C-alpha positions as CSV (number, residue, x, y, z in Angstrom):
1,M,29.2,-7.2,9.6
2,G,32.5,-5.0,8.3
3,I,30.4,-2.2,6.6
4,K,31.8,0.5,6.2
5,R,29.7,3.7,5.2
6,R,30.7,7.9,4.4
7,H,28.6,9.7,6.5
8,W,27.9,12.0,3.7
9,A,29.5,11.2,0.0
10,L,30.6,14.6,-0.9
11,A,32.1,15.7,-4.2
12,A,35.7,15.3,-4.9
13,A,36.6,19.2,-5.0
14,P,35.9,21.4,-2.7
15,L,33.1,23.8,-4.0
16,A,32.8,27.7,-2.6
17,L,29.1,28.9,-1.2
18,A,28.3,32.4,-1.9
19,L,25.9,33.3,0.9
20,L,23.2,36.1,0.2
21,A,22.4,38.3,2.9
22,A,18.5,36.9,4.5
23,T,14.8,39.1,2.6
24,G,12.8,41.2,4.5
25,C,9.6,39.9,5.4
26,E,7.5,39.1,1.8
27,S,5.3,36.5,0.2
28,T,4.8,35.3,-3.0
29,P,3.2,37.0,-5.4
30,G,-0.2,35.2,-6.5
31,A,0.1,32.5,-3.7
32,P,-2.9,31.2,-2.2
33,A,-3.5,33.4,1.7
34,A,-4.7,30.2,3.0
35,E,-1.5,28.0,4.8
36,P,-1.3,24.3,3.8
37,T,-3.1,22.3,6.4
38,V,-0.1,20.9,9.0
39,A,-1.0,19.1,11.8
40,P,0.6,21.4,15.3
41,S,3.6,19.7,16.6
42,T,2.3,19.6,20.0
43,S,-0.8,17.7,19.0
44,V,2.1,14.7,18.2
45,A,4.2,15.7,21.6
46,R,1.2,15.0,23.7
47,S,0.9,11.4,22.0
48,V,5.0,10.4,22.3
49,A,6.4,7.4,23.1
50,R,7.4,8.3,26.8
51,V,8.3,4.8,28.4
52,C,11.9,4.9,29.5
53,A,11.0,6.6,33.2
54,K,7.6,5.2,33.4
55,P,7.6,1.7,31.6
56,A,4.9,-0.6,31.7
57,A,4.9,-2.9,34.6
58,G,5.1,-7.4,33.5
59,P,2.6,-9.4,36.1
60,A,3.4,-9.6,39.4
61,K,2.9,-13.3,40.0
62,A,4.0,-16.3,37.0
63,P,0.8,-17.0,34.3
64,A,-0.2,-20.3,34.5
65,G,2.2,-22.9,33.6
66,A,5.0,-20.6,32.8
67,V,9.1,-21.7,34.2
68,T,10.2,-19.2,37.2
69,V,13.5,-18.3,37.1
70,D,15.3,-17.6,39.8
71,P,17.8,-14.7,39.8
72,A,19.8,-16.1,43.2
73,V,20.7,-18.6,40.1
74,V,23.9,-17.9,38.1
75,G,22.6,-19.2,34.8
76,D,18.8,-20.0,35.6
77,L,16.9,-18.3,32.4
78,A,19.7,-20.2,29.9
79,T,19.7,-23.4,31.5
80,K,15.6,-23.5,31.6
81,T,14.9,-22.5,28.6
82,K,17.7,-25.6,27.7
83,S,15.9,-28.4,29.2
84,S,12.4,-27.2,28.4
85,P,10.4,-27.8,25.1
86,P,9.4,-25.0,22.5
87,N,6.6,-22.5,23.3
88,T,7.3,-22.4,27.0
89,T,6.7,-18.9,29.0
90,F,9.9,-17.8,31.4
91,W,8.8,-15.5,34.0
92,L,11.6,-13.9,35.6
93,R,11.2,-13.0,39.4
94,P,12.0,-9.4,40.0
95,G,15.8,-8.5,41.1
96,K,19.5,-9.5,39.0
97,H,19.4,-12.4,37.0
98,R,23.0,-13.4,35.8
99,L,24.4,-15.4,32.6
100,D,27.5,-18.1,33.7
101,P,30.4,-15.7,33.7
102,D,31.6,-16.8,30.3
103,R,31.5,-14.2,27.4
104,Y,29.2,-16.0,24.9
105,S,26.9,-17.4,27.3
106,Q,24.0,-16.7,26.3
107,V,20.0,-17.9,25.9
108,I,19.3,-19.9,23.1
109,P,15.1,-19.7,22.6
110,K,13.0,-22.4,20.9
111,K,10.3,-21.6,18.7
112,G,7.7,-19.9,20.4
113,N,9.3,-19.3,23.8
114,R,7.9,-16.5,25.6
115,Y,10.1,-14.7,28.2
116,L,8.2,-12.7,30.9
117,G,9.3,-9.8,33.3
118,A,7.8,-9.7,37.1
119,P,8.4,-5.7,38.2
120,G,12.4,-5.4,38.2
121,A,13.7,-8.2,36.1
122,V,16.9,-7.5,35.3
123,L,19.6,-9.7,32.9
124,D,22.7,-8.2,33.2
125,G,25.7,-8.7,31.9
126,R,27.9,-7.4,33.7
127,K,29.9,-6.0,31.2
128,T,31.2,-9.8,30.8
129,N,29.0,-11.9,28.9
130,R,28.4,-10.8,25.0
131,Y,24.7,-11.5,24.5
132,A,21.4,-12.4,26.1
133,F,19.5,-13.5,24.0
134,G,20.8,-15.4,20.4
135,G,20.1,-18.3,17.5
136,T,17.5,-18.5,14.9
137,A,14.8,-19.6,16.7
138,R,11.5,-17.4,15.3
139,D,8.1,-16.2,16.7
140,V,10.3,-15.3,20.4
141,T,8.3,-12.8,23.0
142,I,10.4,-11.2,25.3
143,R,8.3,-9.0,27.3
144,H,8.4,-6.4,30.4
145,L,12.6,-7.0,30.2
146,T,15.4,-4.8,31.1
147,V,18.4,-6.3,29.2
148,Q,21.7,-4.1,30.1
149,R,25.6,-4.3,29.9
150,F,26.4,-6.2,27.8
151,V,29.2,-6.4,25.8
152,A,28.8,-7.2,21.8
153,P,31.1,-6.1,19.3
154,P,30.4,-3.5,16.7
155,D,27.5,-4.5,14.2
156,E,26.8,-6.9,16.6
157,G,23.6,-6.5,18.7
158,V,22.7,-8.2,22.2
159,V,19.0,-8.9,21.9
160,N,18.1,-12.0,18.8
161,H,21.6,-11.3,17.8
162,D,20.8,-13.8,15.0
163,S,18.4,-11.9,13.5
164,A,15.5,-14.5,13.6
165,D,12.5,-13.9,12.3
166,G,9.6,-13.0,13.5
167,W,10.4,-11.9,17.1
168,V,8.5,-9.4,19.6
169,I,10.0,-6.7,21.8
170,E,7.6,-5.2,23.8
171,H,7.7,-3.2,27.1
172,A,11.5,-3.8,27.2
173,T,14.1,-1.6,28.4
174,I,17.5,-2.5,26.4
175,Q,20.4,-0.2,28.0
176,H,24.2,0.5,28.8
177,N,25.1,-1.8,26.6
178,S,28.1,-2.0,23.8
179,G,27.1,-2.5,20.6
180,A,24.0,-2.7,19.5
181,G,21.0,-3.3,22.1
182,L,18.8,-5.6,19.5
183,M,19.0,-6.8,16.4
184,A,16.0,-6.9,13.7
185,G,15.1,-10.2,11.8
186,A,11.9,-10.0,8.8
187,R,7.9,-9.7,10.5
188,Q,10.1,-8.6,13.9
189,R,7.8,-6.4,16.0
190,V,9.1,-3.7,18.6
191,R,6.9,-2.0,20.1
192,A,6.4,0.2,23.2
193,S,10.0,-0.2,24.4
194,C,13.3,1.5,25.9
195,L,16.0,1.8,23.6
196,R,18.4,4.0,26.2
197,D,22.3,4.8,25.7
198,N,23.5,1.9,23.8
199,G,26.6,1.6,22.9
200,Q,26.3,1.6,18.8
201,Y,22.2,1.8,18.0
202,G,19.9,1.2,19.9
203,M,18.8,-0.9,16.6
204,N,20.6,-2.7,14.3
205,A,18.2,-3.5,11.4
206,Y,20.6,-5.9,9.5
207,K,20.0,-9.6,8.4
208,A,23.4,-11.3,7.3
209,T,21.4,-13.8,4.8
210,G,18.8,-12.4,3.2
211,R,16.4,-8.9,3.5
212,I,13.8,-7.9,6.6
213,S,10.8,-7.6,5.5
214,G,7.6,-6.7,7.6
215,L,9.8,-4.3,10.6
216,V,7.2,-2.8,12.3
217,V,9.2,0.0,15.4
218,E,5.8,1.4,17.4
219,G,5.7,3.5,19.3
220,N,9.3,3.3,21.3
221,E,11.6,5.1,22.8
222,I,14.9,5.7,21.0
223,V,17.6,8.0,23.2
224,G,21.0,8.4,23.8
225,N,22.4,5.9,21.6
226,N,26.3,5.8,19.8
227,T,27.6,6.6,23.4
228,D,30.9,5.3,22.1
229,D,31.1,7.8,19.3
230,W,31.7,5.3,16.9
231,E,31.8,8.4,14.3
232,R,34.7,9.6,15.6
233,R,36.6,5.9,16.1
234,R,35.9,5.1,12.2
235,K,36.7,8.2,10.9
236,G,33.7,8.5,7.9
237,C,32.0,4.3,8.7
238,G,28.7,5.3,8.5
239,C,27.7,2.4,11.2
240,T,25.6,4.5,14.3
241,G,22.3,5.6,14.2
242,G,19.4,5.5,17.4
243,I,18.3,2.8,14.0
244,K,20.2,1.7,11.2
245,F,18.3,-0.7,8.7
246,W,20.1,-2.3,5.9
247,A,18.0,-3.4,3.0
248,V,14.5,-3.7,4.6
249,N,12.3,-3.8,2.8
250,G,8.8,-2.9,4.2
251,A,9.2,-1.3,7.7
252,D,6.0,0.7,9.1
253,V,8.5,3.3,12.0
254,R,5.6,4.9,13.2
255,G,4.6,7.1,17.2
256,N,8.0,6.2,18.3
257,W,10.1,9.3,19.9
258,V,13.7,9.8,18.4
259,H,15.8,12.1,20.3
260,D,18.8,12.8,21.9
261,N,20.8,10.5,20.4
262,H,25.1,11.0,19.4
263,G,24.0,11.4,15.4
264,T,21.6,10.8,13.5
265,G,18.1,9.3,14.5
266,L,17.3,7.4,11.9
267,W,19.3,6.0,9.1
268,A,18.1,3.4,6.2
269,D,21.3,3.0,4.5
270,T,21.8,0.5,1.2
271,N,18.8,-1.1,-0.4
272,N,16.1,-0.4,1.7
273,N,12.5,-0.1,0.1
274,D,8.3,0.7,0.9
275,F,9.3,2.5,4.1
276,R,6.2,4.4,6.0
277,I,7.8,6.6,7.9
278,E,4.8,8.4,10.5
279,D,3.9,10.1,13.4
280,N,7.1,10.8,15.3
281,V,8.3,13.0,17.4
282,L,12.5,13.6,15.9
283,E,14.1,16.0,18.5
284,A,17.5,17.1,19.5
285,N,19.7,14.2,17.8
286,D,23.4,15.6,17.2
287,G,22.8,14.6,13.0
288,A,20.3,14.1,11.1
289,A,16.9,13.5,12.3
290,L,16.3,11.1,9.4
291,I,19.1,9.8,6.3
292,Y,17.6,7.4,3.5
293,E,20.2,7.1,1.8
294,T,20.7,4.1,-2.0
295,S,17.1,3.2,-1.1
296,Y,13.4,3.8,-2.9
297,N,10.0,4.1,-2.2
298,A,8.9,5.4,1.3
299,V,6.1,7.8,2.9
300,I,7.5,10.8,5.6
301,R,4.0,12.6,6.3
302,K,3.0,14.2,9.7
303,N,6.2,13.6,11.6
304,T,7.8,16.6,14.1
305,V,11.0,17.7,13.7
306,R,12.9,19.9,15.9
307,R,15.8,21.0,17.1
308,N,17.9,18.3,14.8
309,N,21.8,18.3,13.4
310,W,22.9,21.4,15.5
311,V,25.8,19.2,16.8
312,E,27.5,17.9,13.3
313,G,26.4,20.6,11.4
314,R,27.5,23.8,12.9
315,R,30.6,21.2,12.7
316,Y,30.7,21.7,9.0
317,A,29.9,24.7,9.3
318,D,32.9,25.8,11.5
319,R,34.9,23.8,9.0
320,G,34.2,26.1,6.6
321,D,32.4,23.0,4.2
322,S,29.5,24.4,1.9
323,F,27.6,21.4,2.2
324,P,24.0,21.2,2.5
325,F,23.7,19.1,5.5
326,A,20.3,18.3,6.4
327,T,18.7,17.5,9.2
328,I,16.7,15.4,6.4
329,Y,18.5,13.9,3.8
330,L,18.2,11.9,0.7
331,S,21.3,10.1,-0.8
332,E,20.9,9.1,-4.1
333,S,17.3,7.8,-3.0
334,G,14.1,8.2,-5.4
335,G,10.9,6.5,-6.3
336,E,11.6,3.3,-9.1
337,P,8.0,2.3,-9.9
338,R,9.6,-1.3,-11.0
339,I,10.4,-2.2,-7.2
340,R,7.2,-3.3,-5.8
341,A,6.2,-1.5,-2.8
342,R,3.0,0.8,-1.3
343,T,4.1,3.6,-3.5
344,D,5.9,4.5,-6.3
345,K,7.8,7.8,-5.1
346,I,8.7,9.2,-2.0
347,E,6.9,11.6,-0.7
348,I,7.2,13.5,2.2
349,Y,4.1,15.9,4.0
350,R,2.6,17.2,7.0
351,N,6.3,17.4,8.2
352,V,6.4,20.2,11.3
353,L,10.4,20.8,10.9
354,E,11.1,23.7,14.0
355,N,14.5,25.4,14.1
356,N,16.9,22.1,12.7
357,W,19.8,23.1,11.1
358,S,18.9,23.1,7.4
359,G,15.6,22.1,6.4
360,I,15.4,19.0,3.7
361,T,18.3,18.0,1.6
362,L,18.3,15.9,-2.4
363,W,21.8,14.6,-3.3
364,E,23.4,12.9,-5.4
365,N,26.8,11.7,-5.3
366,A,27.6,11.8,-9.5
367,D,31.2,9.1,-9.0
368,R,28.8,7.3,-6.7
369,F,27.1,4.0,-9.1
370,C,27.9,-0.2,-8.8
371,N,31.2,-0.8,-9.8
372,S,32.8,2.1,-8.8
373,P,35.7,2.3,-6.9
374,A,33.5,5.5,-5.6
375,N,30.9,3.6,-4.4
376,T,31.3,3.5,-0.7
377,S,28.0,1.0,-0.3
378,S,31.4,-1.2,-0.5
379,G,30.1,-4.0,-3.3
380,E,27.1,-3.7,-3.2
381,C,24.4,-3.1,-6.5
382,T,20.8,-1.3,-7.5
383,L,17.6,-3.9,-6.9
384,L,17.4,-2.9,-10.6
385,V,21.1,-4.9,-11.5
386,K,21.7,-8.3,-9.8
387,N,24.6,-8.7,-11.2
388,T,27.6,-5.3,-10.3
389,D,30.1,-6.8,-13.1
390,R,27.7,-6.0,-15.5
391,C,27.8,-2.4,-14.6
392,A,31.6,-1.3,-17.1
393,R,32.4,0.4,-20.1
394,P,31.0,0.0,-22.6
395,A,28.1,-1.5,-21.7
396,I,27.1,1.2,-18.6
397,A,26.9,3.5,-21.5
398,T,24.4,2.5,-22.9
399,A,20.4,1.5,-21.9
400,P,19.3,0.2,-19.6
401,L,22.9,-0.1,-17.8
402,Y,23.2,4.0,-18.0
403,A,19.7,4.4,-15.8
404,D,19.8,1.4,-14.0
405,C,23.6,1.0,-12.6
406,R,23.5,3.9,-9.8
407,W,20.5,5.0,-7.5
408,K,18.6,7.9,-8.6
409,T,17.3,10.3,-6.5
410,Q,14.5,11.0,-8.4
411,R,9.8,11.3,-7.6
412,V,10.4,13.4,-4.5
413,D,7.3,14.8,-3.8
414,I,7.5,17.2,-0.5
415,H,4.4,19.0,-0.2
416,D,1.9,20.3,2.5
417,N,4.9,20.9,4.9
418,R,6.1,23.7,7.7
419,F,9.7,25.1,8.0
420,V,10.8,27.3,11.1
421,L,14.1,28.9,11.3
422,D,14.6,30.7,14.0
423,K,18.3,31.5,13.9
424,S,18.4,32.8,17.4
425,V,17.0,29.7,18.5
426,V,19.8,27.5,16.9
427,E,22.8,30.6,17.7
428,C,23.8,30.2,13.8
429,T,24.2,33.3,11.1
430,V,25.5,30.7,8.2
431,M,24.6,27.8,6.8
432,C,22.0,25.8,8.5
433,D,19.4,27.6,6.6
434,R,18.7,26.1,3.3
435,M,16.7,23.5,1.5
436,A,18.9,21.9,-1.4
437,V,18.2,19.8,-4.7
438,L,22.4,19.3,-5.9
439,A,25.3,16.7,-6.9
440,N,28.8,17.1,-7.9
441,Y,30.7,17.1,-10.8
442,G,31.9,14.2,-12.3
443,T,35.3,13.1,-12.2
444,Y,35.7,9.4,-11.5
445,P,36.5,7.0,-11.9
446,D,38.5,7.5,-15.7
447,W,35.6,5.4,-17.7
448,S,32.3,6.7,-15.7
449,P,30.3,7.3,-18.6
450,Y,28.4,9.9,-15.6
451,Q,31.2,12.7,-15.8
452,G,30.9,16.3,-16.0
453,E,27.4,18.6,-15.5
454,R,25.4,15.2,-16.3
455,V,23.8,13.8,-13.0
456,A,23.7,17.6,-11.5
457,E,21.3,18.7,-14.2
458,A,19.2,15.4,-13.8
459,I,18.5,15.9,-10.3
460,T,17.6,19.5,-10.4
461,R,15.1,19.8,-13.2
462,K,14.8,15.9,-15.2
463,Q,14.1,13.5,-12.7
464,H,11.1,14.7,-10.9
465,N,11.7,16.4,-7.3
466,R,9.1,18.7,-6.8
467,W,8.6,21.1,-3.2
468,H,4.9,22.8,-3.9
469,D,2.2,24.1,-1.4
470,N,4.5,24.4,1.7
471,V,4.5,26.9,4.5
472,Y,8.4,28.8,5.3
473,L,8.4,30.7,8.2
474,G,12.0,32.6,8.6
475,P,14.8,33.9,6.4
476,W,15.3,30.6,4.2
477,K,17.9,30.0,1.5
478,F,17.5,27.3,-1.5
479,V,20.3,25.5,-3.7
480,A,19.9,24.6,-6.9
481,R,22.6,22.3,-8.5
482,D,25.7,22.2,-7.2
483,P,26.3,24.1,-3.9
484,S,27.8,27.6,-5.3
485,R,23.8,28.6,-6.4
486,V,22.5,29.6,-3.6
487,L,19.0,31.2,-4.2
488,D,16.5,33.3,-2.4
489,F,13.1,32.5,-3.1
490,G,11.5,34.5,-5.6
491,Q,14.5,32.7,-7.6
492,W,13.7,29.0,-5.8
493,Q,11.0,29.6,-7.5
494,G,11.6,31.2,-11.1
495,T,12.9,29.8,-14.5
496,P,14.0,27.5,-14.5
497,Y,13.9,25.7,-11.4
498,Q,9.7,26.8,-10.2
499,Q,10.3,25.1,-7.6
500,D,7.7,25.8,-5.0
501,A,4.6,26.8,-6.0
502,G,1.8,27.6,-4.4
503,S,3.7,28.3,-1.0
504,T,4.2,31.3,1.0
505,F,6.8,32.6,2.8
506,R,7.5,35.1,5.5
507,A,11.7,35.6,5.9
508,R,11.2,37.3,9.3
509,D,13.1,34.8,12.4
510,G,10.4,31.8,13.4
511,G,7.9,33.5,11.6
C-alpha cells in the first residue's frame, strides 16, 4: 500500500497554551434543569461483544455434503479447495491445521465456498506462512475458525488478503498475526468475531482498486492490536488501529467492544463517507477512541467511550505540546450535502464519554489541501475534485476550487452527550480536560490561498460546527480558534463563540 499518514496534523509553528484554573461548581444561567436524556454506559456494557473469552462453538459434525479437512495432513485444506468446485462447504476437524511450508502457500477459495471450523479447529501459520486465505473469489464464508500466527507484511492482511467482495466472517478468532488480521472488500460482513493481538491492525479496510461499500462490522471484540508498535517503527505513519478504514463508502460499525489497542481504536482515514458508528464500547485504547480524518458524512451515536487516550495524550502533554489531543478527533472531516449518504452532516449524539484524556476536537490544518506538499494523504484529493492538478494557482484562489480543494471540518452537530471527567481517575493535572474547535495559522506553501487566519476563522465561526444540549461533569475547559485560546464555560457560551446552548456544566470532578 505504501500510504503513510502523520498521526496528528499539527500547526507548523508551536503555539503556547494558557491554561485557566478550574472553576467552582456552576451551571448555565437560564439553562433547563433537566439534563438531556443519555443512555447510561452500563446499559451498553451489558450487551457489549465479549467473544474472545468464549467464542461460539462450530458444528461438532460435518454438515451434509461437506468436504472434511484432516489436520494430520499438511496442506489438506488448500489441496481440497483446489480440487473442489465453487460453492463447496469445507468442515475442518478439531486440531491444528497447517499449510505447506512455503511462505506463499495459502488457501485460494472459489466463489461461494464456505469454511466451517469444528470446536477446536485452528489454522496455524507457524510464523512461516504469510497469508491464510487470498484470491479474488466472491461471497466466501469463514465461520467458527481460529486463524493465527501468520506473518503478513505491513499493510497486508492474513484473511481475505486480496480484499475480495462479499465475504462473511462470523464467530472467527483471528489472532497473533503480523500485519492485519483481516482485509475487507465490498459488502463484507464481520460479525461476532475476535480480532486480537495482531501486529498492525485487527482489520485493514482497504482495497487497492475501487472503493469499499456496504461494509458491516457488528458484535466483534477488537482488542490488543498493533503489538508491533508501528507508529514508533515508522514515526508518524498513521498506519495502526484496532480497525483502519480507507476510502470506504458506507459502513455500519455497531455493537463492538474495541478496547486495549496499542494506539487508536477506530480510525477512518481519507475519503471515507456515510458511516454509522453506534452502540459500541470504546475503552482503554492507548490513543484516541475514534479518529475521523479527511472524510465525510457520519453518525456517531449511543457509544460508551471511556478511559481512552491516556498513553498518547499523556505522552504529548509531557513534551509540553499544547495541541488538544482528544478521544474523538475529527480532522478535516465534515458534512457535505453534495456527496450522497444517509446524512449530510457529522452528527455526534447520545454518547457517554467518561474519564478519557480530553473530549472532542474539531481540527483543520490550513496547510493541508489537494496538491499541497503538506497534504499527508499523498496524491489524494477530495471527493469533489477528480483531478488533483486543478488545485493550483491561479484557479485554486477562486470558486469553486477554493472551497472544493480542501477537506473541511464543517456541519458537525454535537448534542445530547454526557461528558464526565474526574482528574483523580485519569491522574492528570493539565491538558486532559479540553473540548476544541481550531485550526493553525496558514503558512505553506507560498502559493496557498489559505494563509493567515482564514481557516481558523472559518472552522470556528462560519462552517456550522455546533455543540448544544450536552451535560458536562468535571472541570472542563474549551479551546476555540487556536490552542492559545482556552476558555471557561461562560466564555465558550458567550460571544463570539456561542457554543453549548442548552447545556449544563458542573465543575466538580466526576460530577
